[in-house]
C-alpha positions in Angstrom: 16.8 44.1 2.2 13.8 41.8 2.6 10.4 43.2 2.1 7.0 41.7 3.7 3.9 42.5 2.4 0.3 41.4 3.5 -2.8 42.0 1.6 -5.0 41.0 4.3 -3.5 44.0 6.4 -5.7 47.3 7.0 -2.5 49.2 6.2 -2.6 50.0 2.3 0.3 48.1 0.3 1.6 51.5 -0.8 1.9 52.7 2.7 3.5 49.2 3.4 6.2 49.6 1.0 7.0 53.1 2.3 7.5 52.7 5.7 9.7 49.4 5.1 11.9 51.2 2.6 12.0 54.2 5.2 13.2 51.6 7.9 15.6 50.3 6.0 17.3 53.5 5.1 17.4 54.7 8.6 18.7 51.3 9.9 21.4 51.4 6.8 20.2 48.0 5.4 19.6 49.9 2.6 23.0 52.3 2.0 22.9 55.3 0.3 23.7 54.6 -3.6 21.8 51.1 -3.6 19.4 50.7 -6.6 16.2 49.4 -5.3 14.3 46.7 -7.1 12.2 48.1 -10.5 8.7 48.7 -10.3 8.0 45.7 -12.3 10.4 43.5 -10.6 8.4 44.3 -7.4 5.1 43.9 -8.7 5.6 40.4 -10.0 7.3 39.4 -6.7 4.5 40.2 -4.7 1.8 39.9 -7.2 0.4 43.5 -6.5 -0.1 45.9 -9.4 2.8 48.0 -10.7 0.9 51.3 -10.0 1.1 50.7 -6.3 5.0 50.3 -6.4 5.3 53.6 -8.5 3.1 55.1 -6.1 5.4 54.1 -3.3 8.7 55.1 -5.0 7.2 58.5 -6.1 6.0 59.2 -2.4 9.5 58.3 -1.2 11.1 60.4 -3.7 9.0 63.6 -3.0 10.1 63.2 0.4 13.6 62.8 -0.4 14.4 59.1 0.3 15.1 58.0 -3.0 16.0 59.6 -6.2 15.1 58.5 -9.7 18.1 58.2 -12.3 16.7 58.6 -15.9 17.2 55.5 -17.6 18.8 53.8 -14.6 16.5 53.1 -12.0 15.8 54.2 -8.3 18.4 54.8 -5.8 18.6 55.5 -1.9 19.3 58.8 -1.4 22.1 60.2 0.9 20.6 61.0 4.4 22.4 64.0 4.5 20.0 65.0 1.7 17.9 65.8 4.9 14.8 63.7 3.9 11.7 64.8 5.3 11.5 62.3 8.3 8.3 61.8 10.0 7.0 60.4 13.3 9.3 57.8 15.2 11.3 57.4 12.1 12.4 61.0 12.6 13.5 60.6 16.1 15.4 57.3 15.4 17.3 59.1 12.7 18.3 62.0 15.0 19.1 59.7 17.7 21.2 57.5 15.5 22.9 60.5 14.2 23.6 62.2 17.8 25.4 58.6 18.8 27.4 58.4 15.6 29.0 62.0 16.5 29.4 61.4 19.8 31.1 58.2 19.3 33.3 59.7 16.7 34.5 62.2 19.2 35.5 59.3 21.7 32.6 59.5 24.1 32.0 56.2 25.5 28.5 54.5 25.6 28.6 54.6 29.1 29.2 58.4 29.2 26.6 59.1 26.6 24.0 57.3 28.6 24.9 59.0 31.9 24.7 62.5 30.3 21.4 61.8 28.7 20.0 60.7 31.8 20.9 63.6 33.8 19.6 65.9 30.9 16.2 63.8 30.7 15.8 64.2 34.5 16.4 67.9 34.5 13.3 69.6 35.6 11.6 72.1 33.0 12.1 75.8 33.7 10.1 77.4 36.5 10.5 81.0 35.4 11.5 83.5 32.9 14.0 86.4 33.1 13.7 89.2 31.3 17.4 91.2 30.5 16.7 94.5 29.1 18.6 97.7 29.8 15.8 100.1 29.2 13.8 100.1 32.6 10.8 101.1 30.9 10.5 98.7 28.1 11.9 96.0 30.6 8.4 96.5 32.7 6.6 96.2 29.5 8.3 93.2 28.4 7.9 91.5 31.6 4.0 92.6 31.6 3.5 91.0 28.0 5.1 87.7 28.8 3.1 87.5 32.0 0.1 87.7 30.1 1.2 84.9 27.6 2.4 82.3 29.9 1.6 81.0 33.5 5.1 81.0 35.0 6.7 83.9 37.1 8.4 86.7 35.1 10.9 89.0 36.3 13.5 91.5 34.8 17.1 92.1 35.0 19.4 95.0 33.8 22.6 94.2 31.8 24.5 95.3 34.8 23.1 93.4 37.4 25.1 90.0 38.5 22.6 87.2 37.6 24.8 84.7 37.0 24.3 82.8 40.2 20.3 82.9 39.8 19.9 81.3 36.4 19.3 77.6 37.2 15.7 76.8 36.3 15.3 80.0 34.1 14.2 80.9 30.5 16.5 83.9 29.6 14.9 86.3 27.1 15.8 89.5 25.7 15.2 91.7 22.6 17.0 90.5 19.5 18.4 94.1 19.4 20.4 93.2 22.8 21.5 89.5 21.4 25.4 90.9 21.9 25.5 92.4 25.3 23.1 89.8 26.7 25.3 86.9 25.5 28.5 88.6 26.7 27.3 88.5 30.4 25.8 85.0 30.7 27.8 82.0 31.3 28.9 79.6 28.7 26.4 76.9 27.4 23.4 79.4 28.6 21.4 80.8 25.2 18.8 83.5 25.5 15.6 83.4 23.6 15.8 86.3 21.6 12.3 88.2 21.0 11.2 90.0 18.0 9.4 93.3 17.8 5.8 93.2 16.4 5.4 94.3 12.6 3.3 97.0 11.4 0.5 94.5 10.1 0.5 92.6 13.4 -0.1 95.8 15.5 -2.6 96.8 13.1 -4.3 93.6 12.8 -7.9 94.0 13.6 -7.9 97.8 14.4 -10.5 100.0 12.8 -10.1 102.9 11.7 -11.6 105.7 13.8 -14.1 108.6 12.3 -12.3 111.5 10.5 -13.0 113.8 13.3 -12.1 111.7 16.3 -9.1 112.1 18.7 -6.7 109.3 19.4 -4.9 109.1 22.7 -1.3 107.2 22.7 -0.1 106.8 26.0 3.2 105.2 27.4 5.8 105.8 29.8 8.3 104.3 27.2 9.2 107.2 24.9 10.2 104.7 22.2 6.6 103.3 22.4 5.5 106.8 21.4 7.5 107.2 18.3 6.6 103.3 17.3 2.7 104.0 17.6 3.3 107.2 15.7 5.2 105.9 12.8 2.5 102.9 12.5 -0.7 105.1 12.9 0.8 107.8 10.4 1.7 104.8 8.0 -1.9 103.3 8.4 -3.6 106.9 6.8 -4.6 108.7 10.4 -4.4 112.3 10.4 -1.3 113.2 12.8 -3.2 116.4 14.1 -5.9 113.6 15.6 -3.2 112.1 17.6 -2.7 113.0 21.2 0.4 111.9 22.6 1.0 111.5 26.5 4.0 110.6 28.4 2.7 108.3 31.3 5.7 109.7 33.4 4.4 113.3 33.4 2.0 114.5 35.9 -1.7 114.6 34.8 -1.2 112.5 31.9 -4.7 110.9 32.3 -6.7 114.2 31.9 -8.9 114.0 29.1 -8.2 110.6 27.6 -12.0 109.6 27.9 -12.7 112.4 25.4 -10.6 110.2 22.7 -12.5 107.8 20.4 -9.7 105.2 21.8 -6.7 105.1 23.6 -3.4 103.4 22.4 -1.1 102.1 25.0 1.5 99.6 26.1 0.8 96.8 28.3 1.7 98.5 31.7 0.0 101.7 31.1 -3.4 100.0 30.1 -3.9 98.9 33.6 -3.5 102.6 34.6 -6.2 104.3 32.4 -9.0 106.2 33.6 -12.5 103.9 33.7 -14.2 104.2 30.6 -11.4 104.5 28.2 -11.5 102.2 25.1 -8.0 100.9 25.1 -6.2 99.4 22.3 -3.0 97.7 23.8 0.0 97.6 21.0 2.4 94.6 21.8 6.1 95.1 21.6 6.8 91.2 21.5 5.7 89.5 18.6 3.2 86.8 18.5 5.4 84.3 17.1 8.2 85.1 20.2 5.5 84.6 22.4 4.5 81.5 21.1 8.3 80.3 21.2 8.4 81.1 24.9 5.1 79.1 25.8 6.5 76.2 24.0 9.9 76.3 25.6 8.4 76.9 28.9 5.3 74.3 28.3 2.7 76.6 29.2 
């Protein structure tokens, strides 16, 4: 491979070397296992300092593009070793790998182009469907996801026939429901699996109430009450200071205003009496909500 270095360029000489060698590896001009010119040879050829060449080689080695062999020199690494590509070169490498695999499987260039064109023209998702068998948890998940993204969100049971109404939808489900949800989805549709909030995440930013204060825990979902109890006891709160309310029962709102604050889910918070200091514990982790935002572009 031929190299060009411009001493008048705004791009440092070290970076020019790094970029050109990367491009040579991606384009296969520099095949795996090929020995690169020595530091001294390159420095003499371009009349530059040997430290510049050494720095470029070290950068390439750090990112996995080349490797040093003791007493032998610098050699091009196998691309399968997963060098840390960046920017357009990473995209070139991914595209080249895809095309190579597709051609090896017998697809023609025309077939590949047609399919890629179709995929690129597919519209982004226009809604999220949450599949969850527990109706109370399903309502909570829908409410939390609605708060996190700007697309319509609906819920569905495992028993519902939803296969005819999936076009344009992102399917989401809790990680614990991965197997049954996958069993009812058509081939080729993979759900986004949601992880639960961890104890540290649930308690992040929460302040302990005074020792003699009463804390209300309210939800229509029984598992939320158990989960909140575990978290709060682990956080050091006295179990006798916790007032648990099932929001499915009549009169669950009475006396909540006397609590120092009320811990509840994303659905129940909208039904609390005025004046309650509400703390919402999320069922879905912030990482899972961020993944949904990324997938939906919102």
